[in-house]
N, C-alpha and C positions, 0 to 999 in steps of 0.2 A: 542919505548914505550911512550905511550900518556901522556903529561905532565899535572901534577896535575893543577885543576882549581885553581883560586886565593882564592876562599872560602876554598878548601881542604887546601890549603898551611897555610891560617890562622888558620883553625882547628887544623892542624898538629902542629903548633907554639904553640896554647894554651895547648895542652896535653902534648908536650914536656916541655914547660915551666912550667906547674903545677907539672910533675913529678921530674924536677929538683929542683923547689922550695921545695917540700915534702923532698927530697933527704938532700937538704941543711939544713932543719929544723931538720929532725930526728936525723942525724948524725952529726949536729952542724959544717957544712962545711963553715965557714965563708968566705973562697976564692971563693966558689961558689956564695953565697949569694951575697958577692960583685960584683963579675963579671955579674950577672943577673941584679942587682941595676943599673950598669954603662952601659949595654946594652941598658937597658929601659930608661936610662936618656938620652942618645944620641939619640935615636929614637925619644922621646918628643921633645928635644932640636931643632931637624932638622924641625920637624913639626912647633915649635914655631917661628922658623927663618923667616918661609914665612907667618906668620900670618899678620903683617903689610901691607905689599904689596898687599898680598892677598885679605884682607877685603876692603882695600881703593880703588883698582881699579875693584874688583867684584861688589862692592855696585855702584861706579860711573857708570860703565859701563851699569850696570842694568837698573839704573835710565835713562840714555841716551837711552838704547835700547827701552824704552818706545815709540819712536817716531816711530818704526817698528810695533808696536803692535795696532791693531784696538780696540777700546773701552778701551784704556789703564786705566783710571780713574776708569772705572766699575770693570776692572779685580784687580787693586790695591785694591778697596774697598771691593771685596769679598774676596779675599785674607786676608786682615786684619780682616774681620769679623771672617773667620774661624780660625785665629790664636787667636784671643779672645775667640771664643766659644770653642775651643777643650782646651785652657787653663783653663776656667771656669770649664769644666767638670771633667778635670785632678785634679783640686784643692778640688772640691766636693767629688771626689773619695778619696783624701788624708784626707780629714776631717773626711769624713765617716768612713774610715778604723781607723783613729786614736781613734774615739769615740768607736769603736767595740773592738779593741785589748788593748786601754789603754798603750801606749808603755812606759811609764814612772813609771806606778805603780808598786811597789814592787823593784824598783832599788834600790840598795843600794850603787851607786857609792858615793864616798866622794867629795863633791862640794867645800871643803876646798882649794883645790890646784888649781881648775879650774880658768882660767884667761880670761878676755875679749880680744877678738884681738885688735892689735894696729891699723888696718884700719877697722873702722865702717862703714857699708853702713847707710845712713839715706836719707830721701826725699830732704832735703835742698842740701846734697853731690850729691845726684842722679841728681837733676834738675841742680844745678850749674855746676856740674862736665860734662854735655854734651857737653858744649860749651869750647874748649880749650883755655888757655890764651896764649899758645904757641904752634905753630903748630908743630915744631920739637920735643918739649917735649911729644906731644901726641904720635908721633912714637917712640921715643926713650924709654919711659917708658910703652909702649905697652899698652897704654889706649884705648881697643878696641871700647867703646863707643864713644869716642871723634873722632877716626877714621873714624866710621860709620857717625857721624854727619858730618864730612868735605866731605865724599863720597857723602852723599845726596844733600848736598848744592851746590857742585861743578857740581854733574850729573844733577841736576834741572837747575842750570845756563847753562850747554851746551844744554839741551834740550830745553831752551828758546831762546838760540841763533841759533839754528838749523845748517845750512850747515857751518857757521863760525866758528863753535866750532868743526867740524868734524875732524881736523888735532889733535886736542887735545884728542878727544876721540879715534881716532886711536891709538894716542901714547899710551894711557892708556890700549887700548885693547890688544895691542902688548906687552906690560908689563905683563898683565894679563896672556897671553897664555904663556909668558915664564917662570913666576912663578908657573903656573899649569904644565906646562911639567918638571920643577925641581921638583916640589912637588910629581908628579906623580912618580918619580924615588924613591923618599924616601917612596911613599906608596909601592911601589913594595918591600920594605925591612920590610913591615909590619909583615911578619911572624916572622922573627928575633926578631923585636921589641916586638912582642905580647909574645915570649917565654921570653923576660927580663922582661917586665911589669908584667906578670902573675906570673912568677917565683920569682920575687922580692915580690910580694904581699902575695903568699902563705908563702915564707920563713920568711917574716917580721911579718905578722899579722896572728897569730895563733886563735885557739879556745880560748885561755885564755883570748884574748882581746875582742873576739866578744861575749863570754858569758853572760857578764852582760848587753849587748846591743843588745841580741839575737833577743827579741821582737821588737826592734825598727829596726833593720836591717832587719829581715824578712818583716816587714810591709812596708818598702821602695820597697822590690822586689816584694812583692805581688801587691801593688799600682801600680807599673811600668807594671806588668804582665798584671794586670787588663786593663790598658789603651791599652797596645800593643796587647793583645789577645782578648780584648772583645770591648772596645770603637772603636778604629781604624778599627777593622773589620765589627763593626755594620754600622759605618758612610760610609766605602767603599762599603757595600753591599746595604743599603738603600739609600745613596745620590749619591755615584759615579756609581753605578751599577757595580761594579767592583768586581770579586771574591776575596777575601782575600787572599787565598793561592797562587794565580798567583801573587798579590802584594809582598807577602812576599818571594815567590821564585825569583822573579826578584830584590826585594829591598836588599836581605839579604847581599849581600858583604858590603855595606855601613852600614849597622846595625853593623855587625860583627865588622867593623874597628873601629866603633864608640865606641864599647864597650871595645876594646883593648887599643884604643889610648885615651879615654877620652877628644876627643876635637872635638867640631861640626865644628870649622874653620878648623881644620887639616883634616876632612874627607870632607870637601866642594867640591874638584874637583871630587871625586869618587860619591858623593851624586847626584852631578849635571849631571855626566855621566850617572849615572843609571836612574834619572828621565827622561832623554831625550830618552837615546838609550833603555832601557829596559821597562819603564812605559809608554812610547809613549806621554808624555807631549810636546806640541809644545816647540820649542826651544827658540823663542823669549820670550815667557812667562815664561818657565823655567829660563832663564838667569836673570830674575828679582825676582822671587818668591824664588829660592833656596837660593841665597846669603843673601837676608832679612831673609829668616828663619834660615839659619846659624848664624846669629848674634842676632835674637830677638824672636826665636820659641823654647822655653825650657819647655816643659810640664814635664820633669822629674826634672830638677834642679829648676825650678821657680814656680812649682805647688804643685806635690806630695810631694817632700822632704820637703819644708820649712812648709808646713801645718802639716806633722807627727813630724817634729823636734820642731815646735812651740808647740804643744800638749805634746811631750815629755818633754820639758824644762819646762813649766807650772806645770806638773805633779811631776816632780823631786824636784822643788822647791816649790811644794805644793802651786801653785797660781792658784785659780779657773778661768775658762774661761766661759763667757756667751755667748748669741748670737751675741751680738755686735762685741765681739772679732773675733768670727768666720766668720763674714761678713768681718771684716777688713782683716783677712787672705785671705779671696779670692779676695778683691779688690787688695791686695799688689801683690798678685800672679799673677793676670790677667794684672793689669796696668805696674807693676815693673818687668816684666820678661826680658825687655831689659838689665836690669842691669847685667845680666850674660853675656851677650855679647859673647857667642860662646867659652870662655875658660874654661879650665879645672876647675872644683870644683864649689862650688854653695855658699862660705862663704859669698860673698857680699850681696847675695839674702837673705840670712839666717839672717844676721845681720840686714838687712833693716826690715824684717818681725818682729824679737824679739824687735827692738827698737820702731816701729810703735807700737807694742801691750804693750809696756813697761815691757817686760819680761827680766830677768837678762842675759845680754850679756856673761857672764861666762858660760853660758850653751853651747856656740859655743866650748869651750874648752873641754867639755866632749865629743863632736862628732868628734874632728877633727882627731884622731887617725884612725877611720874606714873610713873616707872620701874617701880615694882612692876606697876601696872595694865598696861602694855604688854610687860613681861616674860612674862606668862602667854601670851599668844599667839605671843610670839616662840620661846619654850621649847617649846610643843607643835608648832611649824612645824619647828623643829630636829629633834623625835624623830621626827615623820613623816618626814623626809628620812632619818632615820639607819635607817629601816625600808625606805624607798623603793628605796635604791641596793642593798642586800644581794638583794632582789626581782629587780631588773633584771640584776644580775651572775649571779645564780643561775640565771636563767632562760637567759641566753646559755650558760651553761657546763653546762646540764643537771643543776644540782644543787637544783632546784625541785620539792619533792614534791606534785604535782597533788592527791593524795588528802587531804593534811593541810590543803591550801590550800582546797579547797572543801567540806570536812567541816564540820559546825555545829561554832560557835566551842566549843572545849574550857573547863571551868572553870580557873580560875587560882587554886587553892587552895594549892598546894604550892609551896615555894620551888624556883627553878631551879636545875638540878645543872649543874655545868661537865662538859664532855665529856673522858673520860678517854682516853688514847691507845688506840687499836684494835691487837688483835693483829695480828702480821704475818699478810699474806696476806689480811685481811679487806678488801672493796672499800671505795673511798674514797665512794660514793654508794650512799645505802641505796636 
C-alpha cells in the first residue's frame, strides 16, 4: 500500500488529535487530556532543543554564503525591502480590520484580575537586548535575538576574511547539517506531535473561554486569512508571475507544520527544503533568505496580531486612539518585528506595542489564555511570508527555476542539505 504523504500524515494527526481532545473535554477524561498535553509538550521541547544551534549556524552560514551569490548586496536589499513592505501591508490589514469590527467593544471581561506580564518589551530593552553581555547566557537563556546578532557578526567577519575563515565556516556548516538532520527526525514525528498539541488545545480551551473574545479571535484569523489568501496571492501573481495555487500546493507542508508547531524556527529546515526543492528558489540565495526570514519575518505575530490587540485593549479600557497612535502601531510592527525572533508566541511584540502607545500592559493578561489558539494561524502566516518573499526576489533576479516550481510536488522524505560552496567558475544560477 502506498505510504501516506507527509501532508496527509499531518492532517490525520490534526483530525485524530481534535477528536481525542473533544472526547477528553466532553467526557471529562483527565488522563487523556494529560496524555495529549505531555505528547505535545515533548514535541515542542524537542523543537526548542535545536533552536540555539540551528539559529546561530543557519544565520552565520547564510551570511557567509553570500560570497557565492552574485549581486549579494542587491539581493539582501531587495529581501529587506519586501520584508518591510509585506509587514506594512499586513499591519494595515490588521488596523483596518480592527476599525471595522471594533474587537473590544461590548466585551464585558473584568480587568480587575488582569496583571501585566513580568517580562515587558520596550524599545530600550529591545535595542540594548540585541547585544549580549555574555555569549554563553545568550544560548543558555535562549535569547534568539542575541543569537541572531552573534550569527550576523561572525558571518560578516567570515565573509570579510574570505578563504582564511573557510575552515570555521565549514565547521559551522557541518554543525548546521547535523542539527538539521536531527531536527528532521523530530519533524517526522510531527503527526504525533500534532495530535498532542491540537488535542490539548481542544481539551483545555473550549468555547466558554473563546466566547467573550470571539470577535477578537475571529478578527485575528480573518486578518491572517486576508494576508494568506488575498495579499500573498496578489503579490505572487502580479510581482512574481507565479500561480498562487502552484505556490500553496508546493508550500503547504511547511505552512501546515508551522500551524501545529507554532514555531517558525522549528519549521525552518522544512521551510528551506520546500523553498529550494519545490518552489525553485536558487539554493545559495535561499540559504540566506529563509533563515533570516525565520527569525525576522513575522507578518502574523508582529503585524496583524499586535494591531488588532492594541485596538482591542484600547477599547476594553475605554482609551481613544487617534491617527498618531495608528501610525505608531504601523511603525512598531514594521521596525520591531525582529523582537518576535521566530519563537512561539508574540507576547514580547505585544508588550512592545502597548508600551509604545502607553496602553495598559494588564491588557496582555486578558489575551494570554487564548494565545496558543491564535498563535497557530499567526505562525502559519509568518512561514508563508517567509517563502513568498524569496520567490518574489528570486523571480526578479532570474533565480527561480520554473521547471522545479511547476513540477509535481516532490516527496519530502529526506532531510534538507545545506548547500556547500560551489567550485570556482561554476555559474551562480542553475
